[in-house]
C-alpha positions in Angstrom: 2.9 14.7 47.1 4.9 13.9 44.0 3.1 12.5 41.0 4.1 9.3 39.2 6.0 9.6 36.0 4.2 8.7 32.8 5.7 6.4 30.2 6.4 8.3 26.9 6.3 6.1 23.8 7.2 6.9 20.2 4.4 6.2 17.8 5.9 5.7 14.3 3.9 6.3 11.1 1.0 3.8 10.8 -2.3 3.1 9.2 -5.8 2.2 10.5 -8.1 0.6 8.0 -11.7 -0.5 7.7 -12.6 -4.1 7.0 -13.8 -3.0 3.5 -10.4 -1.3 2.7 -8.4 -4.2 4.2 -10.2 -6.5 1.7 -9.5 -4.2 -1.3 -5.8 -3.9 -0.3 -5.2 -7.6 0.6 -8.0 -9.5 -1.1 -11.5 -10.7 -0.2 -11.9 -12.3 3.2 -8.5 -11.1 4.4 -8.0 -10.7 8.2 -5.3 -8.8 9.9 -2.5 -10.9 11.3 -1.5 -9.7 14.8 2.3 -9.5 15.0 3.1 -7.5 18.2 0.8 -6.3 21.0 0.9 -2.6 21.7 0.7 -0.9 25.1 -3.0 -0.1 24.7 -5.1 -3.1 25.5 -6.5 -4.9 22.5 -4.3 -2.9 20.0 -1.6 -4.6 17.9 0.8 -4.0 15.1 -0.2 -6.3 12.2 2.0 -8.2 9.9 0.3 -6.5 6.9 2.0 -3.4 5.4 0.9 -0.9 2.8 2.6 1.9 0.7 1.6 5.5 1.2 1.5 7.4 -2.2 1.7 11.1 -2.4 2.3 13.5 -5.2 6.0 13.9 -4.4 7.0 10.4 -3.3 6.0 7.0 -1.8 6.7 5.7 1.7 6.8 1.9 1.4 6.0 -0.8 4.0 4.0 1.2 6.5 2.5 -0.9 9.4 -1.2 -1.4 9.8 -2.5 -1.3 13.4 -5.4 -3.5 14.4 -8.1 -4.2 14.9 -10.0 -2.7 12.0 -11.8 0.6 12.6 -14.9 2.3 11.4 -12.9 4.8 9.3 -9.5 4.5 7.6 -6.8 6.9 8.9 -3.1 7.4 8.3 -0.9 8.9 11.0 2.4 10.4 9.9 4.9 13.0 11.2 5.1 16.4 9.6 8.4 15.3 8.0 6.6 12.3 6.5 3.9 14.6 5.1 6.5 16.9 3.5 8.3 13.9 2.0 5.0 12.7 0.5 4.2 16.2 -0.8 1.0 16.5 1.3 -0.3 18.8 3.9 -1.4 17.1 7.2 -3.4 18.6 10.0 -2.5 18.0 13.6 -5.6 16.2 15.0 -6.6 13.8 17.7 -6.9 10.3 16.4 -10.4 9.7 14.8 -10.9 13.4 14.1 -10.4 13.2 10.3 -13.2 15.4 8.9 -11.8 17.9 6.5 -8.3 16.4 6.4 -6.1 15.6 3.4 -6.6 12.4 1.5 -3.9 9.9 0.5 -3.6 6.7 -1.6 -2.9 3.4 0.1 -1.4 0.5 -2.0 -1.4 -3.1 -1.0 -0.6 -6.4 -2.8 -4.2 -6.9 -4.1 -5.3 -3.3 -4.8 -5.3 0.3 -3.9 -7.6 2.7 -2.0 -7.7 6.5 -2.4 -8.9 8.1 0.8 -10.6 11.4 0.4 -9.7 12.3 3.9 -7.8 10.7 6.8 -4.1 11.9 6.7 -3.2 13.4 10.1 -0.3 14.2 12.4 -1.5 12.8 15.7 -1.8 15.4 18.5 0.4 14.7 21.4 -1.7 12.8 24.0 -1.7 10.8 27.2 -3.8 7.8 27.7 -4.9 7.5 31.4 -7.3 5.3 33.3 -9.7 7.2 35.5 -7.7 6.2 38.6 -4.4 7.4 37.0 -6.1 10.7 35.9 -7.3 11.3 39.5 -3.8 10.6 40.9 -2.4 13.1 38.4 -5.0 15.7 39.1 -6.2 15.9 35.4 -9.4 15.3 33.5 -10.4 14.1 30.1 -9.7 16.7 27.4 -7.5 18.8 29.6 -4.4 20.3 27.9 -1.1 19.9 29.9 2.6 20.2 29.5 4.9 17.2 29.9 8.6 17.6 31.0 10.9 14.8 29.7 14.5 14.7 30.9 17.0 13.0 28.6 20.8 13.3 28.3 21.6 16.5 26.3 18.0 17.1 25.0 15.5 17.6 27.9 12.3 19.0 26.6 8.9 20.2 27.8 6.1 19.2 25.4 3.2 21.6 25.4 -0.4 21.2 24.0 -0.6 17.6 25.3 -4.3 16.4 25.5 -5.4 14.1 28.3 -7.5 11.1 27.2 -9.2 9.1 29.9 -10.9 5.7 29.6 -11.1 2.5 31.6 -9.9 0.8 28.4 -6.5 2.6 28.4 -3.1 1.8 29.8 -1.2 4.9 31.1 1.2 6.1 28.3 2.0 9.3 26.4 2.3 9.1 22.6 4.5 11.3 20.5 5.6 11.0 16.9 9.1 10.4 15.5 9.8 14.1 14.9 8.9 14.9 18.5 11.0 12.0 19.7 14.0 13.1 17.7 13.7 16.6 19.1 14.1 15.2 22.6 16.6 12.4 21.7 14.1 9.6 22.6 14.9 6.4 20.8 11.9 4.3 21.9 10.6 5.2 25.4 11.3 7.7 28.1 9.6 9.0 31.3 7.8 12.3 31.6 6.2 14.4 34.3 2.9 16.1 33.8 3.1 19.9 34.5 -0.2 21.6 34.9 -0.6 24.9 33.0 
């Protein structure tokens, strides 16, 4: 029995903020303005943008994703981290303990995070039904084969994340997408280790 292909999406640099940090960056009482729905239910790219300030340079106009979270977090590629002059650990989203900090600058103020800069670990969001069909479980590490013209690639160290709240999709950063010549989306096949 052949498995269904999984959608592979490119996740560009972005920021998640707490309500408190949002109000410091954009002013008291400010709410995020949804601009574009994302593939994961309830998630969206907001109209609000901030600058990321590192010791070497600044990356301007980085998207905030909503809704607000319990902890602020910045997800970049390894290339972005080098551009900023910072060291970023590869972590699953939300696992920010002990990571590098960074300064966020908005139109009303700035916030210096003491931790929260990460490179997101490659991952696949699956519903319980999709995970069962693929023969995988939450937290399992798999490979994903992606075929593209001239740059077919097998990504290793991909973590499976299972929840009824998810929509099936794999997320990679822009460095990984460039390595496989993926401009926005592609299709991949889970290969069990």
